[in-house]
C-alpha positions in Angstrom: 73.9 73.9 106.6 77.5 72.6 106.6 79.9 71.5 109.3 83.1 73.5 109.7 84.8 70.7 107.7 82.3 71.0 104.9 79.9 68.0 105.4 76.3 68.6 104.6 74.2 68.6 107.7 70.7 68.6 106.1 70.1 65.0 107.0 70.9 65.5 110.6 68.8 68.6 110.7 65.7 66.7 109.4 66.3 64.1 112.1 65.9 66.7 114.8 69.6 67.0 115.8 70.1 70.5 117.2 73.9 70.7 117.8 76.9 69.9 115.8 80.6 70.8 115.9 84.1 69.7 115.3 85.5 70.6 118.8 83.3 70.4 122.0 85.6 72.8 123.7 86.0 75.2 120.8 85.8 78.9 121.5 83.4 79.9 118.7 79.7 79.0 118.7 77.1 79.7 116.1 73.3 79.8 116.8 71.0 79.4 113.8 67.3 79.9 113.9 64.8 79.6 111.0 61.1 80.3 110.4 58.9 78.3 108.1 57.4 81.3 106.4 54.9 80.2 103.8 52.3 83.0 104.2 51.9 85.5 101.4 51.5 88.4 103.9 54.8 87.5 105.4 56.5 87.4 102.0 55.1 90.8 101.1 56.5 92.3 104.3 59.9 90.6 103.9 60.2 92.1 100.4 60.6 95.5 102.1 63.6 94.3 104.2 67.2 93.8 103.1 68.4 90.2 102.7 70.7 90.5 105.7 71.5 92.9 108.5 74.2 92.9 111.2 73.2 93.6 114.8 75.9 93.3 117.5 74.7 91.8 120.8 71.0 92.8 120.6 70.5 91.1 124.0 73.4 89.1 125.5 71.3 87.7 128.3 68.6 86.4 125.9 71.2 85.0 123.6 72.9 83.2 126.4 69.6 81.7 127.6 68.8 80.5 124.1 72.3 78.9 123.8 71.8 77.1 127.1 68.4 75.8 126.2 69.5 74.4 122.9 72.0 72.2 124.7 69.6 70.4 127.0 66.5 68.2 126.8 63.5 69.3 128.8 59.7 69.0 128.7 57.9 71.4 126.2 61.3 72.5 125.0 60.2 73.2 121.4 57.7 75.7 122.7 60.4 77.4 124.9 62.9 77.5 122.0 60.3 79.0 119.7 59.4 81.7 122.1 63.1 82.5 122.8 63.7 82.7 119.1 60.8 85.1 118.7 62.1 87.3 121.5 65.6 87.3 120.1 64.3 88.3 116.6 62.3 91.2 118.2 65.3 92.3 120.2 67.4 92.3 117.0 64.8 94.2 115.1 64.5 96.7 117.9 68.3 97.2 118.1 68.5 97.5 114.3 65.8 100.1 113.9 67.0 102.1 116.8 70.3 102.5 115.0 68.6 103.3 111.8 65.0 104.6 112.0 64.6 104.2 108.3 65.3 100.5 108.5 61.8 99.1 109.0 61.0 98.8 105.3 59.7 101.0 102.5 58.1 104.2 103.6 59.4 104.1 107.2 61.3 107.3 106.8 58.2 109.2 105.4 55.6 109.7 108.1 52.9 110.2 105.4 53.7 106.9 103.7 54.0 105.1 107.0 50.5 106.2 108.1 49.0 105.3 104.7 50.5 101.8 105.0 49.2 101.4 108.5 45.7 102.3 107.4 45.6 100.1 104.4 47.1 97.1 106.1 45.1 97.3 109.3 41.7 97.6 107.4 41.9 96.0 104.0 38.2 95.4 104.1 37.4 99.2 104.1 36.1 100.8 100.9 39.4 102.6 100.2 39.8 105.1 97.4 42.7 107.4 96.8 40.5 110.4 97.8 39.6 108.7 101.1 43.2 107.7 101.9 44.4 111.2 101.1 41.8 112.7 103.4 42.6 110.3 106.2 46.3 111.0 106.0 45.8 114.8 105.7 47.4 115.1 102.2 46.5 115.7 98.6 46.0 112.9 96.1 49.0 113.9 94.1 51.3 114.3 97.1 50.3 111.0 98.6 50.7 109.1 95.3 54.1 110.8 94.5 55.6 110.1 98.0 54.1 106.6 98.3 55.3 105.5 94.9 58.8 106.9 95.6 59.0 105.1 98.9 57.5 101.7 98.0 57.8 101.5 94.2 54.1 101.2 93.7 51.0 103.3 94.0 48.7 103.3 97.1 45.9 101.5 95.4 48.2 98.9 93.7 49.7 98.2 97.2 46.2 97.8 98.6 45.4 95.2 95.9 48.7 93.3 96.7 47.9 93.3 100.4 44.2 92.3 99.9 45.2 89.3 97.7 48.0 88.3 100.0 45.7 88.3 103.0 43.1 86.4 101.0 45.7 83.7 100.1 46.5 83.2 103.7 42.9 83.1 104.7 42.1 80.4 102.1 44.3 78.0 104.2 41.3 77.9 106.6 38.8 75.4 105.1 36.1 76.6 107.4 36.0 80.1 105.7 33.8 80.4 102.6 35.1 82.3 99.6 32.4 84.9 100.3 33.6 85.3 103.8 37.2 85.7 102.6 36.1 88.3 100.0 34.3 90.3 102.7 37.4 90.3 105.0 39.6 91.7 102.3 37.3 94.3 100.8 35.9 92.6 97.6 32.2 92.9 96.9 31.7 89.3 96.0 33.3 85.9 95.8 33.3 86.3 92.0 35.2 89.6 92.0 37.8 88.2 94.4 38.1 85.0 92.3 38.8 86.9 89.2 41.5 89.1 90.8 43.0 86.1 92.6 43.4 84.1 89.4 45.0 87.1 87.6 47.5 87.4 90.4 48.3 83.7 91.3 47.4 81.9 88.1 44.9 79.6 89.8 41.4 79.9 91.2 40.9 80.3 94.9 39.3 76.8 95.1 42.3 75.2 93.4 44.7 77.2 95.6 42.8 76.1 98.7 42.9 72.5 97.6 46.6 72.6 97.1 47.3 74.5 100.4 45.2 72.1 102.4 46.6 68.9 100.9 50.2 69.9 100.7 50.5 72.4 103.6 52.1 74.8 101.1 50.6 77.6 98.9 
């Protein structure tokens, strides 16, 4: 983050300062919001979105409320700002997707692919096979594979593996969950089979990954 004059504001940002500027009465204002997204599921979802989009005035009233709240100090303000930022993000996504129905990520334009993604992501623990997924979506194996791969760049079962391992990585941040419990939640038959797949994907065992996530707060 830089001032208009070019000075680095990273140090002020870390100190908790929320507003900067070179002219208190200037006509231009910029609101910046960020999310600390460390989860693997979030990363997987973000891969399907463009790096930037432009949405003009998604909700002027909400934007004005956020701007006013940033400029004052009040009890529980961080909670209020977080929720306002969530609402503004949802308003922007809603306005964006209304203007372009295909803009929700890979497969959004294809109803068959959209339904397949919904099923796989909502129930990763289910004993999915290509035959079962094709039957649940009312399509043939070949049609589902062709359209899914064209929309997402990967096959349905490869996507399922990606999703299961991403969910498992996020669940491992909870020290109260055993590896067997994590395996059950993401559709692996045993802790051993999950551990083998996890190490192939992330290069470390689930136990080592959990230790690093718990001690550093980062995956």
